[in-house]
DONUMI-535758 format. One record per residue: residue number from 1; x negated, y, z of N, C-alpha, C in turn; residue in three letters. Coordinates in steps of 0.001 Angstrom, whole numbers, always signed. Example, Ala and Ser with C-alpha at 12.3 -4.5 7.8 and 13.67 -1.06 7.14 Angstrom:
% residues 2
1/-13190/-5690/+7800/-12300/-4500/+7800/-13200/-3300/+7800/ALA
2/-12850/-2250/+7080/-13670/-1060/+7140/-12900/+30/+7870/SER
END
This chain:
% residues 194
1/-17629/+93860/+117059/-18809/+93446/+117816/-20042/+93553/+116926/MET
2/-21095/+94228/+117385/-22297/+94379/+116555/-22963/+93028/+116276/PRO
3/-23448/+92864/+115063/-24168/+91643/+114685/-25651/+91758/+114980/ALA
4/-26122/+92997/+115192/-27533/+93241/+115487/-27636/+94030/+116777/LEU
5/-28587/+93636/+117625/-28766/+94272/+118916/-30069/+95061/+118917/ILE
6/-29979/+96348/+119238/-31171/+97182/+119355/-31943/+96749/+120591/LYS
7/-33247/+96487/+120415/-34078/+96074/+121543/-34791/+97278/+122141/THR
8/-35516/+97039/+123219/-36312/+98097/+123849/-37679/+98226/+123175/LYS
9/-37932/+97425/+122144/-39258/+97393/+121532/-39336/+98259/+120277/TYR
10/-40371/+99078/+120230/-40683/+99883/+119047/-42165/+99739/+118758/SER
11/-42514/+99857/+117491/-43912/+99828/+117100/-44283/+101109/+116382/GLY
12/-45479/+101585/+116629/-45986/+102779/+115967/-46724/+102371/+114701/THR
13/-46407/+103006/+113583/-47102/+102718/+112326/-48520/+103277/+112417/ILE
14/-49516/+102393/+112282/-50917/+102810/+112336/-51574/+102774/+110960/THR
15/-50910/+102162/+109976/-51465/+102064/+108617/-50330/+101870/+107636/HIS
16/-50462/+102522/+106477/-49604/+102288/+105319/-50509/+102036/+104128/LEU
17/-50136/+101090/+103282/-50955/+100812/+102114/-50170/+100092/+101036/GLY
18/-50788/+99971/+99882/-50138/+99266/+98772/-51193/+98613/+97895/TYR
19/-50760/+97577/+97175/-51609/+96891/+96200/-51062/+97193/+94814/MET
20/-51837/+97876/+93962/-51306/+98216/+92640/-51176/+97017/+91705/PRO
21/-51962/+95968/+91942/-51872/+94764/+91102/-52058/+93528/+91973/THR
22/-51493/+92405/+91519/-51706/+91126/+92180/-52881/+90437/+91514/LEU
23/-53645/+89686/+92304/-54841/+89050/+91783/-55042/+87702/+92440/SER
24/-55609/+86763/+91693/-56000/+85481/+92277/-57416/+85565/+92822/ASP
25/-58075/+86705/+92599/-59458/+86876/+93037/-59540/+87416/+94442/GLY
26/-59464/+88728/+94579/-59514/+89374/+95893/-58433/+90446/+95972/THR
27/-58143/+90865/+97200/-57122/+91887/+97440/-57725/+93264/+97193/VAL
28/-57022/+94095/+96432/-57426/+95479/+96213/-56271/+96369/+96643/THR
29/-56395/+96994/+97803/-55332/+97832/+98352/-55792/+99269/+98505/SER
30/-54822/+100154/+98642/-55092/+101571/+98843/-54287/+102065/+100045/HIS
31/-54905/+102861/+100894/-54219/+103441/+102046/-53545/+104749/+101648/ALA
32/-52397/+105005/+102270/-51678/+106272/+102081/-51184/+106740/+103457/VAL
33/-50856/+108009/+103565/-50350/+108552/+104826/-48836/+108461/+104936/ASP
34/-48162/+108399/+103780/-46703/+108297/+103781/-46254/+107590/+102517/GLN
35/-45058/+107052/+102543/-44491/+106455/+101341/-42970/+106534/+101395/MET
36/-42396/+106757/+100226/-40946/+106724/+100072/-40590/+105373/+99467/ALA
37/-39592/+104721/+100034/-39168/+103408/+99540/-37735/+103472/+99055/MET
38/-37498/+102794/+97924/-36135/+102628/+97444/-35764/+101152/+97579/ASP
39/-34671/+100734/+96943/-34207/+99366/+97130/-35133/+98317/+96517/PHE
40/-36126/+98735/+95755/-37127/+97808/+95226/-38388/+97768/+96063/GLY
41/-38494/+98639/+97068/-39698/+98731/+97886/-40451/+100017/+97571/GLY
42/-41787/+99926/+97507/-42633/+101080/+97185/-43060/+100945/+95727/TYR
43/-42707/+101926/+94894/-42816/+101744/+93446/-44239/+101647/+92900/ASP
44/-45252/+101948/+93706/-46636/+101791/+93246/-47203/+100413/+93588/LYS
45/-46464/+99629/+94375/-46954/+98340/+94843/-46605/+97229/+93857/ASP
46/-47509/+96262/+93733/-47299/+95124/+92828/-46121/+94254/+93270/ALA
47/-45707/+94353/+94545/-44571/+93573/+95034/-43243/+94301/+94837/HIS
48/-43270/+95442/+94150/-42059/+96238/+93938/-41067/+95490/+93044/TYR
49/-39785/+95623/+93353/-38739/+95102/+92478/-37607/+94464/+93247/GLY
50/-36447/+94421/+92608/-35284/+93766/+93208/-35398/+92259/+93122/LEU
51/-36087/+91771/+92084/-36301/+90340/+91931/-37788/+90072/+91748/THR
52/-38171/+88789/+91841/-39544/+88378/+91621/-39545/+86949/+91096/ARG
53/-40638/+86532/+90451/-40731/+85119/+90077/-41059/+84292/+91325/PRO
54/-40393/+83158/+91486/-40658/+82319/+92651/-42092/+81804/+92610/SER
55/-42643/+81561/+93802/-44031/+81142/+93931/-44097/+79819/+94690/CYS
56/-45303/+79421/+95062/-45510/+78134/+95734/-44803/+78048/+97084/SER
57/-44458/+79197/+97690/-43805/+79178/+98999/-42398/+78581/+98948/ARG
58/-41762/+78620/+97772/-40367/+78168/+97668/-40174/+77100/+96594/VAL
59/-41198/+76266/+96366/-41079/+75234/+95332/-40097/+74127/+95710/THR
60/-39755/+73994/+96988/-38736/+73003/+97358/-37336/+73488/+97002/GLN
61/-37204/+74787/+96714/-35911/+75335/+96339/-35807/+75618/+94835/GLN
62/-36902/+76062/+94205/-36846/+76507/+92812/-38102/+76080/+92059/TYR
63/-37969/+75809/+90756/-39187/+75630/+89955/-39991/+76929/+89961/PRO
64/-41322/+76809/+90001/-42194/+77989/+90037/-41889/+78897/+88841/LYS
65/-41778/+80195/+89109/-41497/+81170/+88058/-40025/+81517/+87904/GLY
66/-39143/+80872/+88692/-37712/+81183/+88644/-37480/+82603/+89158/THR
67/-36623/+83361/+88486/-36316/+84722/+88923/-35414/+84651/+90155/ASP
68/-35895/+85178/+91297/-35133/+85148/+92546/-35135/+86537/+93187/ILE
69/-34288/+86726/+94182/-34225/+87975/+94939/-35583/+88231/+95592/ARG
70/-36055/+89454/+95522/-37354/+89798/+96096/-37203/+90166/+97564/ASN
71/-37499/+89216/+98424/-37467/+89460/+99865/-38880/+89670/+100408/THR
72/-39851/+89800/+99504/-41261/+89994/+99874/-41772/+91348/+99384/ARG
73/-40933/+92375/+99448/-41320/+93706/+98988/-42380/+94337/+99881/GLN
74/-42333/+94018/+101172/-43164/+94685/+102169/-43835/+93634/+103052/VAL
75/-45125/+93827/+103322/-45867/+92972/+104247/-46179/+93792/+105497/SER
76/-45704/+93317/+106660/-45869/+94066/+107910/-46691/+93230/+108877/ILE
77/-47758/+93818/+109390/-48637/+93128/+110327/-48720/+93871/+111644/LEU
78/-49121/+93139/+112678/-49296/+93698/+114016/-50757/+94050/+114244/SER
79/-51010/+95238/+114739/-52378/+95642/+115072/-52981/+94709/+116118/ALA
80/-52184/+94286/+117099/-52677/+93387/+118142/-53065/+92026/+117574/ASN
81/-52216/+91482/+116712/-52518/+90176/+116124/-53715/+90263/+115180/GLU
82/-53858/+91379/+114478/-55036/+91564/+113625/-56310/+91575/+114467/MET
83/-56253/+92178/+115643/-57418/+92203/+116541/-57761/+90788/+117008/ALA
84/-56740/+89984/+117279/-56966/+88594/+117685/-57611/+87791/+116559/GLU
85/-57133/+87991/+115332/-57709/+87299/+114178/-59164/+87717/+113998/ILE
86/-59413/+89014/+114085/-60786/+89520/+113932/-61713/+88881/+114956/ALA
87/-61265/+88797/+116199/-62093/+88190/+117250/-62389/+86731/+116925/ALA
88/-61375/+86009/+116445/-61576/+84601/+116078/-62560/+84451/+114918/ASP
89/-62611/+85459/+114047/-63528/+85421/+112899/-64914/+85963/+113251/LEU
90/-65074/+86475/+114476/-66349/+87047/+114873/-66585/+88429/+114305/GLY
91/-65501/+89165/+114060/-65586/+90523/+113522/-65094/+91523/+114551/LEU
92/-65602/+92752/+114472/-65112/+93817/+115353/-63679/+94181/+115029/GLU
93/-63344/+94199/+113732/-61997/+94575/+113306/-61742/+94016/+111908/ALA
94/-60469/+93925/+111557/-60047/+93572/+110207/-59523/+94826/+109532/LEU
95/-60013/+95117/+108350/-59516/+96250/+107586/-58160/+95861/+106987/ASP
96/-57080/+96615/+107247/-55769/+96287/+106676/-55795/+96192/+105152/PRO
97/-56749/+96900/+104520/-56845/+96849/+103058/-57275/+95463/+102577/LEU
98/-58011/+94720/+103410/-58393/+93348/+103055/-57189/+92413/+103060/TRP
99/-56171/+92771/+103842/-55015/+91895/+104041/-53837/+92235/+103140/LEU
100/-53943/+93309/+102385/-52831/+93718/+101535/-51627/+94192/+102327/GLY
101/-51862/+94718/+103525/-50762/+95151/+104397/-50073/+96391/+103839/ALA
102/-48743/+96349/+103813/-47977/+97556/+103502/-47895/+98419/+104758/THR
103/-47595/+97757/+105889/-47438/+98453/+107162/-48180/+97674/+108245/ILE
104/-48909/+98382/+109083/-49438/+97814/+110328/-48787/+98593/+111457/VAL
105/-48228/+97853/+112423/-47603/+98507/+113570/-48236/+98013/+114861/ILE
106/-48137/+98847/+115875/-48680/+98540/+117192/-47579/+98712/+118219/ASP
107/-47349/+97678/+119040/-46408/+97866/+120143/-45311/+96836/+120276/GLY
108/-45136/+95936/+119306/-44106/+94906/+119430/-44800/+93578/+119708/ILE
109/-44569/+92986/+120885/-45269/+91750/+121238/-44813/+90562/+120383/PRO
110/-45728/+89596/+120209/-45447/+88362/+119475/-44803/+88670/+118120/ASP
111/-45336/+89681/+117459/-44670/+90255/+116292/-44398/+89252/+115174/PHE
112/-45337/+88393/+114877/-45153/+87458/+113757/-44009/+86475/+113982/SER
113/-43470/+86432/+115201/-42399/+85490/+115519/-41063/+86173/+115775/HIS
114/-40925/+87449/+115374/-39605/+88071/+115515/-38635/+87315/+114599/ILE
115/-37359/+87248/+114975/-36427/+86416/+114212/-36211/+86906/+112781/PRO
116/-36099/+85963/+111831/-35671/+86349/+110488/-34347/+87117/+110566/PRO
117/-34167/+88045/+109680/-32993/+88922/+109595/-33009/+90048/+110627/SER
118/-34081/+90153/+111432/-34247/+91322/+112299/-34380/+92568/+111428/SER
119/-34089/+93707/+112001/-34287/+94979/+111318/-35354/+95782/+112042/ARG
120/-36162/+96492/+111256/-37115/+97476/+111768/-36668/+98816/+111210/LEU
121/-36233/+99703/+112093/-35629/+100962/+111665/-36477/+102142/+112113/GLN
122/-36773/+103009/+111148/-37559/+104207/+111439/-36687/+105194/+112210/CYS
123/-37150/+105573/+113394/-36371/+106485/+114229/-36238/+107861/+113608/GLU
124/-37244/+108286/+112833/-37247/+109642/+112275/-36370/+109763/+111045/ARG
125/-36415/+108772/+110141/-35731/+108911/+108848/-34592/+107931/+108621/THR
126/-34518/+106868/+109426/-33475/+105873/+109232/-33838/+104771/+108256/GLY
127/-34976/+104897/+107537/-35394/+103812/+106649/-35343/+102511/+107436/LEU
128/-34766/+101475/+106830/-34604/+100202/+107530/-35108/+99059/+106668/THR
129/-35931/+98203/+107289/-36482/+97026/+106634/-35868/+95783/+107267/LEU
130/-35439/+94846/+106433/-34903/+93576/+106905/-35991/+92524/+106808/THR
131/-36273/+91865/+107915/-37309/+90834/+107954/-36797/+89583/+107260/VAL
132/-37585/+89074/+106315/-37242/+87811/+105676/-37749/+86668/+106543/ASP
133/-39066/+86508/+106613/-39641/+85434/+107428/-41113/+85706/+107678/MET
134/-41700/+84832/+108467/-43122/+84933/+108777/-43937/+84763/+107494/GLN
135/-44974/+85571/+107372/-45881/+85458/+106232/-46879/+84342/+106525/ASN
136/-47445/+83771/+105486/-48440/+82713/+105645/-49808/+83234/+105239/ARG
137/-50864/+82766/+105924/-52214/+83155/+105512/-52493/+82680/+104091/PRO
138/-53301/+83440/+103359/-53527/+83113/+101958/-55013/+83096/+101631/CYS
139/-55368/+82247/+100648/-56775/+82081/+100277/-57363/+83330/+99634/HIS
140/-56518/+84164/+99012/-57019/+85385/+98372/-57549/+86350/+99441/VAL
141/-56845/+86440/+100572/-57315/+87278/+101676/-58626/+86721/+102226/VAL
142/-58696/+85400/+102364/-59932/+84770/+102856/-61114/+85127/+101951/ALA
143/-60903/+85097/+100622/-61965/+85470/+99669/-62360/+86930/+99834/LYS
144/-61371/+87789/+100047/-61628/+89217/+100204/-62484/+89479/+101441/THR
145/-62124/+88841/+102555/-62898/+89006/+103796/-64304/+88460/+103603/ILE
146/-64416/+87303/+102955/-65725/+86691/+102746/-66619/+87578/+101890/GLU
147/-66033/+88236/+100897/-66806/+89139/+100047/-67286/+90363/+100840/GLU
148/-66402/+90890/+101705/-66752/+92080/+102495/-67676/+91750/+103657/ALA
149/-67466/+90597/+104282/-68225/+90182/+105471/-68642/+88722/+105295/GLU
150/-69705/+88457/+104543/-70109/+87073/+104260/-70231/+86238/+105540/PRO
151/-69670/+85030/+105465/-69703/+84105/+106591/-68523/+84226/+107533/GLY
152/-67621/+85204/+107290/-66510/+85427/+108216/-65129/+85152/+107621/HIS
153/-65032/+84949/+106328/-63716/+84782/+105714/-63237/+83353/+105591/GLY
154/-64148/+82404/+105645/-63797/+81012/+105347/-62757/+80425/+106302/LYS
155/-62740/+80879/+107538/-61787/+80318/+108505/-60564/+81221/+108716/THR
156/-60350/+82173/+107799/-59220/+83097/+107955/-57888/+82365/+108062/PHE
157/-57642/+81397/+107203/-56328/+80740/+107188/-56004/+80114/+108542/LYS
158/-56963/+79454/+109157/-56682/+78848/+110471/-56607/+79923/+111559/SER
159/-57469/+80936/+111494/-57458/+81998/+112504/-56164/+82816/+112446/ALA
160/-55604/+82973/+111246/-54417/+83812/+111063/-53107/+83044/+111152/ALA
161/-53184/+81734/+111334/-51962/+80935/+111394/-51060/+81421/+112529/ASN
162/-49825/+81798/+112192/-48883/+82315/+113183/-49108/+83760/+113590/GLY
163/-50060/+84444/+112898/-50378/+85840/+113242/-50455/+86718/+111996/LYS
164/-49889/+86269/+110887/-50033/+86959/+109602/-48918/+87969/+109357/ARG
165/-48083/+88198/+110384/-47014/+89179/+110226/-45803/+88600/+109525/GLY
166/-44991/+89495/+108986/-43743/+89104/+108330/-43625/+89819/+106985/VAL
167/-42786/+89254/+106142/-42409/+89949/+104910/-41003/+90514/+105109/THR
168/-40701/+91554/+104353/-39419/+92226/+104536/-38988/+92894/+103228/ALA
169/-37727/+93309/+103200/-37185/+94036/+102057/-36419/+95257/+102564/TRP
170/-36270/+96239/+101686/-35655/+97513/+102061/-34135/+97376/+102075/VAL
171/-33539/+97628/+103254/-32083/+97630/+103366/-31529/+99055/+103270/GLU
172/-32260/+100018/+103845/-31870/+101425/+103729/-33081/+102210/+103261/ARG
173/-32893/+102945/+102194/-34011/+103677/+101598/-34402/+104867/+102472/ILE
174/-35604/+105351/+102247/-36089/+106502/+102992/-37592/+106600/+102921/GLY
175/-38139/+107454/+103742/-39576/+107734/+103745/-40136/+107408/+105122/GLU
176/-41363/+106906/+105143/-42065/+106661/+106405/-43465/+107230/+106301/ILE
177/-44060/+107463/+107462/-45435/+107962/+107487/-46170/+107379/+108687/GLN
178/-47484/+107435/+108621/-48299/+106982/+109742/-47898/+107776/+110984/VAL
179/-47718/+107077/+112097/-47273/+107702/+113343/-45801/+107521/+113630/GLY
180/-45005/+107154/+112604/-43575/+106913/+112822/-43365/+105702/+113721/ASP
181/-42209/+105699/+114388/-41797/+104576/+115232/-40789/+103715/+114480/GLN
182/-41007/+102387/+114503/-40044/+101435/+113964/-39461/+100662/+115139/LEU
183/-38142/+100736/+115308/-37464/+100065/+116416/-36925/+98723/+115940/THR
184/-37103/+97713/+116784/-36680/+96354/+116455/-35235/+96109/+116867/LEU
185/-34444/+95613/+115919/-33067/+95173/+116142/-33027/+93692/+115786/HIS
186/-32458/+92859/+116655/-32446/+91406/+116406/-31025/+90893/+116258/VAL
187/-30847/+89781/+115515/-29508/+89201/+115377/-28934/+88769/+116730/PRO
188/-27656/+88985/+116906/-26968/+88612/+118144/-26496/+87168/+118037/ASP
189/-27431/+86230/+118177/-27070/+84808/+118126/-28112/+84012/+118881/GLN
190/-27730/+82855/+119339/-28680/+81982/+120027/-29580/+81307/+119000/ARG
191/-30692/+80751/+119460/-31593/+80010/+118570/-30888/+78756/+118066/ALA
192/-31192/+78341/+116853/-30598/+77152/+116260/-31046/+75922/+117028/TRP
193/-30114/+75059/+117418/-30448/+73869/+118191/-29649/+72672/+117644/ALA
194/-30132/+72085/+116526/-29377/+70970/+115918/-29341/+69724/+116803/PRO
END
């Protein structure tokens, strides 16, 4: 019996990008038309690697700086949710480079709430990303937006709450490019109801 169910939902990749370094200041990203990913992610990205030092997101599990499995290799956002955030900020659009997005996709509804452990599989190449969990809005992105569009970045964290996309890691290596379709596969289980 399959553990993952292929859904009718696919998203079109509208943006690919990477951050060469991590910063506490502002986000500095670069757009690309295609990228090849291995089991560490995209090798030019600062989030590349099989492991990473733990951060503030997991301090209830590990002391900060503990070497843990890197489930945050890729940041995936929804074009629709980005448009909603932009509207809330009073902007025409949000530049994916301000958000440090690895992938922006269009076409999967309520994207930031897809179940953890879902798969996004490229129809053309088979590259498969496993969703870890919903991403959280961050102050570095807010600073980046504020620098680019003064007066519009300060409320990013509240505007982006529940719309910041998901983080993921590479389960099957391969190449993707702008225009590719990623099909959503979800775990075959009911929602947890303690």
